[in-house]
N, C-alpha and C positions, 0 to 999 in steps of 0.2 A: 402694608405689604408683608407677605409671609417671608420667613427666612429662606433665602435661596442657597442651595447647596449644589456644587458642580460635581456631577457623577459622569464617569466616562461613558457609560451606557446603561440601558435599562436593567441589564442583569446585575450590575453593581448595586443598584437600588434594591433589588430583590435580595442580594447577599446581605446587605446591611439590615434590612427588615428581618431576615431570618435570624440574625444575630442579636436581636433585641427581645429576649424572652421575658424581660421584666415588664413589657408593655401591658400584659394582662394583669400585672400585679400593682399597677399604679393607682388603683382605686378610682377616685373622682378626678384625678389629674389626667388631662388629655395627653396623648402621645406626642402631638405636634401643636405648636402655637404660632400665632401671628405676632410679629415684632415691629414695634414702632421704628421707623427708619430715619427719624430726625435726630436732633441733639438731645442730650440729657435734660437741659433746661427747658426745651420745648415740651418735653414729656411732663415735667413738673408744672409748667405754666398751664397746660391743658387741664391738669387736675385742679389747679387753683381756680380756673374759670368755672369748674364744676362744683367745687366746695370752697368758695372764697372765705367763708366765716369759720371753717374748721381750723383747729389749732395744728400748726405744723411743727412748732418747736416749743419745748418747755425748758427754760434754763434758770435754775436757782430761783424759782418762784415767779419768773416773768415769762409770759406766753407770747408767741408770735403766730398770727394767723397766716393762712396761705396767701391771702391778699397782700398782707404786709411783707411776707417773704419775697414775693415777686417784685414789689416796689423796691425793697432794699437791694435785691440782686440787680435790678435795672439801674439804680443809682450807682451802685458799685461798678457796674460795667461801663457807665458813662465816665466815671472817674478814671478807670483803667485806660480808657481810650484817650482821655485828656493827658495822662502822663506818658503816653506814647506806646502802650501795649498794642500790638497789631496781630493780625491773623497768623497763627503758627508760633507765636512767641511763647516761651516757657515762663510760667510764674510759679515760684516755690511757695508753698503754704506750709509753714512750720508752726502749727498751732494745735492745742488740745481741742476737745469737742466743745465748741462754743459757737454762738450765732454768727459772729464775724467770719469764722472759718467756713461756715455753710454758705453765707452770702458770697464770699470771695470765690469759693469753689464753682458755684454756678455762674458767677459773673465772668470768670475766665472762660468758661464754656460758651457764654453768650457772645463774647467778642472774638471767638474763634481761636483762643489760645489753648495751651495744654497745661493742666495743673500738675505740678511736681510735688507730690505729697511726701513730707518727711517728718520724722519724730522731732519735736522741739527740744527734747532732752539729749539729742545726739551730741557727741563731742564736737569741738571746733573743727578738728580735722575731718570728721565725718561730714559735717555740714559743708565744708569747703569742697569735699569730693562730690556731694550731691548737687551743689550749685554748678560746678564745672562739668560734671557728667551730663547734666540736663541742658547746659548752656542757658541757664535762666537769666532773664534781664531784670526781673523784679522779685523781691522776696517780701512776704508778709508774715509777721510774727507778733508775739506779745512783748510788752515792755520788759518783762522779767528775763527775756532771752536776748535782748538787744546786744549785750556785751559780746556774746559769742558770734553774732552776725558781724558786728563791727570789727572784731579781731581778725576775721578772714576776708572781709569785703575786698580789700586791696588785691587779693589773689584771685579774684573772680571777675566776671563780666557784668556784675550787678550794677544797674543804673539807679534803681529806686528801692528804698527800704521803707515799707509801710509798717507803722507800729500801732497795734491795737492794745486795749487793756480790758481785762475781765470786768472792771468796775463800770465800763461804759454800757454794759448790757444788763446791769443789775437794777432792780427796783430800789427806790430811795432808802427804805429801812435797811435792806440787806446791804446796800452799797456802803452805808455808814459803818455797819459792823465789819464789813470786809476791809475797809480802809484802816480800821483800828486794829485789825489782826493781820491777815495775810498781806494786805496792801502796804503795811509798814515795813515789811521785809524786802520789798522790791527796791533795788537801788535806783536812785533818780537818774534819769537820762538828761545830759546837759541840754540846756535850752538851745544852744547853737549846733546840736548834733545834726548831721546831714540825713535827716529822716522826715517822713511825712506822717504826722499823727493821724489816727483814724478819723477823727471828726473833721480835720482839715481835708483829708483825702476825700471823704464823702461830699464835702462842699464843692470840690472840683467838678462834681457831676453837673453843676450849673453852667459850666463852660462848654459842655458838649450838647448839641441840639439835635444831631441826626447822625446817621451812618455809624452808630456804635454796634449795631446788631450784624453779625456775620452768619449767613446761612451755612449750617453744617449738616452733613449727612451721617448716616449710621456708621459708615466705614471710616469716617474721618477720625484721626487720633484725638484723644481728649485728656488722658490721665497717664502719669508715670507713677508706678509703685515700685518698691524695691524688694528684691528677694535674692537669696543665695543660689536659687535654682538647684540643678543637680550637681554643681561643682563646688558649692560652698563660697564662691566668690560673689560679692555684692554686685548686682546688675540692675539697671533700670528696665522695667517691663512696660512697654508701650501698649496701652489699651484704648479701645475705641468707644464711641457713643453706643454703638450696638452692643458691645460687650456688657455694658452696665444696664442698658434698657432690656436686653434679653434676660439678664439675671433677675431684674425686677418682675418680669412676667413669670419666670420659672418659679420664683419664690412663692408667689401668690397661688400659682397652679398647684404647687405641692402642699399648700396650706389653705384649702378651700374654706376654712372657718374664718379667714381674715375678712374684716369689714372696714371700710373707710372710717377713720376716727379711732381705730384700735391703737393702743399705746405700746410702743417698743422702747425698752430701756436701752439707750444707746451708750453703753459704757466702753465697748471695744473701740480702739482709737481710729481716727480718720486716716492715718497713714497706712493702715492695714486694710487689705481687701475685705476682711470680715466686717470691720466696722463701717467702712465707706460704702461697700456694696450692699450688705445685708441690712445693717442697722440704720443707715441713712437713706441712700438712694432708693432702695427697694420699698421703703416706707413712703418717702415723699413722692415717688412716682405712682403711688397707689392710694394716696389720701390718708396715710398713717400719721401718727403723732409721735414724734421723737422726743424722748426725755433725755436731754444731753447731760452727760456726766463728765465734767472737765478733768477731775482728778479722781482716779478710781481707787477705792479701798473696798474690801469686802463689807465693812460696816456701812459705808455710804450706799453701796449697791443694795444691800438688804433693806435699808431705810426707804429708798426710793421705790422699790418694788411694792411695798405696802402703802406708801403715801399716795402714789399715783395709780394704784391698783392696775399694774402693768399686765397687759395681755400676752406679750411676747418678751422673752429674755434670751440672750445669746451670750456665750462665753466659752472660755477654754476650760479644760478639766480642773486645773488648779483653782479656778474661781469656785467651782461647785464644791470641791473638798473644803475650801475655806468657809463657805456658807454653812456647811454641816457643823462647824465648831462654834458658830456664833450664838451666844446666849440670847441675843435680841431676837432671834428667829424662833424662839421657843413657842410663842403663842401666835405667830404670824398666820394670817388667813390667806392662803394662796389659791382660793377658789376662782380668782379672776383670770388665772393663766390659761391661755389657749395653746401656747407653744413654748417649749424649753429646748434650746438647741445647743449642742456642744460641737466644737470644731477647733481647728488650729493645732491640735495635738491628739494623740491616741487616748480614748476614754476606756479605762480598764473595765472589765466585766464587773469587778467588785465595786468600783465607785458608782457605776450605773445602778447596781442593785441598791446600794446605800442611799443614793439620791432619789431613786424612784420611791423607796420606802418613806423617805423624808417628805416628798411631795404628797404622798398619800396621807401621811399623818397630819399634814397641814391643809387638808381639804381640797387638794388639787385633783382634777379628773384626768390629767395628762401625765405622761412620763417623759423623761429626757430622751431626745432624739438625736442620735449622733449623725454627723455629716462628714464629708470629706471634700477637699478641693485643694487647689494650688493657686498662688498669686498669678501664675501664667494663665489662669482662667478667672481672674478677678478674685474669686474665693470659692465657695461651695459649688460643686457640680453633681453631688450625690447626697442623698438624705434618706434616713429611715422613714418610710411612709407612716401615716397616722394609724393605719389599720392592721399593719403587719410588723412583727419584730422577729429577728433572728439573732440569737445571742452571739455577740462578738462581731456582728456585721455593721458596716458603715452605711448600709442602705442600698437604695436603687438610684440609678442615674436620673437626672432631671429630664423633662421632655426635650426632645431634639438633641440630647447629649448621648454620645455612644462611648462605651467602655469596652476594652478588650485586654486580655492578659497574654503577653508574649514572652518568649525567651529573651531575657534582658539584652537590650541594645539592638535587637533584630526586629523583623516584621513577621517572625514565625509564631503564629498564634497557637496557644496551648489549649488543650481540652478543658472542659469544666472540671473544677476540683484540683487542677494543678497550679502550683505557685509560680509566679513570674513577675515581670514588670507591668505596672498598671499604665495603660495608655488611654487617653480620652480625646474626644473630638466633639465640637459643637459650636454654637454661636457666641460663646463667651471666650473662645480661645484668643490669646494675645496676638498682636501684630508682629512684635519682635522684641529682642533684647537690644536696647539702644547701644550703638557703637560696638556690638559684639556679633557680627554676622556669622562667624563660624559656630558660635554656641547657639545662635538662632537656628541655623541649618541643622545642627545636631539634635535640637530639642523638638523642632517642628518638622515633621516629615510627611510627605504626601504618599499615600499607599495606592494600590491598584483599585481600591474601592472608591477613589475620588475624594476621600476625606483627608484633611490635614490633621495628623495625630500629634498630641503632646506626649513626649516621653518624660514621665514624671520623675523617674529615679526612685519610685516607691515600689515595694514588693507587695503583692496581694494575690487574691484568688477570687474567682467568680463561680458560684454554684449554678446548677442548672435552672434555678428560678431567677437568675440574674442578680442576686444579692452579692455585693462586693465585700470582701474581708481583707482589711489592711493588715499587713504583717510587719512593716517597718521600712525605713529608708535603706536603699541599697548601700549608700555610703556609710550608714551606721552599722552595717553588718560587722560582727566580730569574727575574725578567722583565727581559730585556735587549734593547733596541731592538725590543720587541714579540714577541720569541721567548721561549718557555718553556724553562728549563734546570733539570734535576733534579740536584742536587748528588750524590746517591748514585750516579748513573750515571757521573759524572766521577770520583768517588772510586774506583770499581771499576777504572776505566782506569788511574789513577795508581798504585793499589796493586799492579797487575800488573807494574809496572816493576821490574826486578831490583835497583835501588838504593833503592827506596822501601819503608819499613817501614809507614807509615800516613799517611793524608792526610785533610784536611777542607777542603771547598769551601764558600765563602760568597758572598753577594751584597753588594757594596760600593756605597753610594749614589753615583749619578752624575747630574749635572744634565741631561745630554742623553739617555743611554741608560736612565735610571731606576736601573739597577743594572749594575755590571760584575762579572765573575767573578774571584774571587781564590782561590788554593789555598795552604793551609798544609801543609807536608810534614815528616814525621820520616824522616830517612834511616836506612838499616840500619847497625848497628854496623860501624865500620871505614870508612864512606864519609864523607868530609869535605865539608862544605858549601862550595861555591865557585860562582863565576859560570859556570864551565864546566859544572858539573853542572846548574845551573839551565837553561842553554841546551840541554843534552841533553834535559832533561825537557820543555821547551817544544817542541822539535823532535819529540819522541815524541808529545806531545799533538796537534800539527798533523796527524799521521798518523791519529789515532784520534778526534778531536773536531771537530765542525763549527765553521766559522770563527766563527759568532755565539756559540758556547758556549766559545770558547777563554779560558783564564785570561789576564788581562792581566799578572798577576804571580804568582810563586811565592815564598813566604816560608818559609825553613827554620826549624824549631823543634826544640829538644832534646826537648821533650815537648808534648803537646796537652792542654788543660784537659779535665777529666773531671767528669761529674755525680756525685752521691752514689752512684749505682748503677753507675758505671763506663762510661757512654756518653761519647762525645766531646761536650763541651759547646760546640756550634757557636755558640750564642747569645752565649757569652762573647767569642768571636772577632768576632761581628757587632757587639757593643757596643764593642769596641776600635776597630773600623773606623769606627763612627759618631762616636766621640770624636775620632779623628784628623781626620775630615772637618770636625767642628765647630771644632776648633782651627785648621785651615787657613783656615776662612772667617771666624774671629774677627779 
């Protein structure tokens, strides 16, 4: 069935169509698609019936076919039913990218539950919050994270804790090596611990003979992901089967070179929409092959690209700048690449130029393509097309996805070329923020055109060809002496300097100006930090930056703090600056 959209009248449909100038620029991608209206697992099972012998997952040298994937998911679903998981129950998955996490994710979907995806490296208090916020009844994690779960279990409603191990999915030679190295570091779980070991859990499937499958439709809730949204407060985002299945259709439509069997390097984490939506479900829903990366490093990422001759890679900008510095990539042949995607953070013009040159020098015929999205829409909803590029643009909206630029916080649409808040609508829009009805109502608003629009809290501009240009977060805007300063713009300027590797710009509290602009800079290897270099950078900034936006100081750092998904954690630097200010005033 096609995606159904409620318009108030025919003229509203005409209004929307008139405001999609990018349709003519989509190339081979159709403007509208038909979307599978069943569950995520049903979509994957249909692919497995078509390509049963194709490899679905590669994990540290061990391959899982689509046939085996479905068998494992169904066994896992029977086991979930046996331990009491029922339709609508929340199951927390706190795991890295490994086969058991994939089996469990689709098994929860098969029994009609909702998968609550969290980072296994979260602190104890964060895990406690996630478990209680989602009202989870079961949690699945690895043996190395058991201690954190056990520490907070008594403060939650958790009934069952299922413990898996990386070693269970390794081939024999690699398993032995793992147990002699990484495995030795894992603290032993007491034999009488109140947990269900993975192998025992899977054996419980023998106790379930029928009624473990629950029919789910596209609009039924399926996944909870977490995001700060437009307020910076962590909230659970409830997403549906249709949200993920629509994304899977859109990704392939925007990449017509994709073929079943193509390899995706799945290094982005499962708890993140980019990793779960693009690198996992969009591949498995279309016959792709996921190369699972349980522990990400730039070195391991680079090794796997060449080992598996990956066709598609996706990552945040900091990943790509790290690859540029790896000696092991010197002679790499990247002619296998069909698509290289950047998202999750702003990709500077300079980094794109550098990485495009890197790809060309390593025999690739593609360039890096920047995308944009929010967790409120799973992940990407906009991508640079394969046949057109505009410098500084994040691309064109996906099929059936609409963008518009409004005066921030209103429904007053701005003309092409004017900067305002980015709004988007389409089949991947979330259902709600769980337990936050007021914020849901503030973020999701229905307009006269009949569409429900997501207020992203991001600033941007649309040109008359429909290309979107991201300017920065509204919340990250620095106000100094009444002027608005956008850190991403200053970072692009600093990053373009020949001695700068990476920068981060923040606003520091100031009693007179409200905020002052400060820059943190990582210099390129071989460039020593000195006052002379600082003065050189400040002089460079004066040539390119307005006086009111000039950094009052540049601080050199050997590294910049990162978030769990690899973005530069500018809030950490802001908090440091606030503490320094408080200490000075004390």
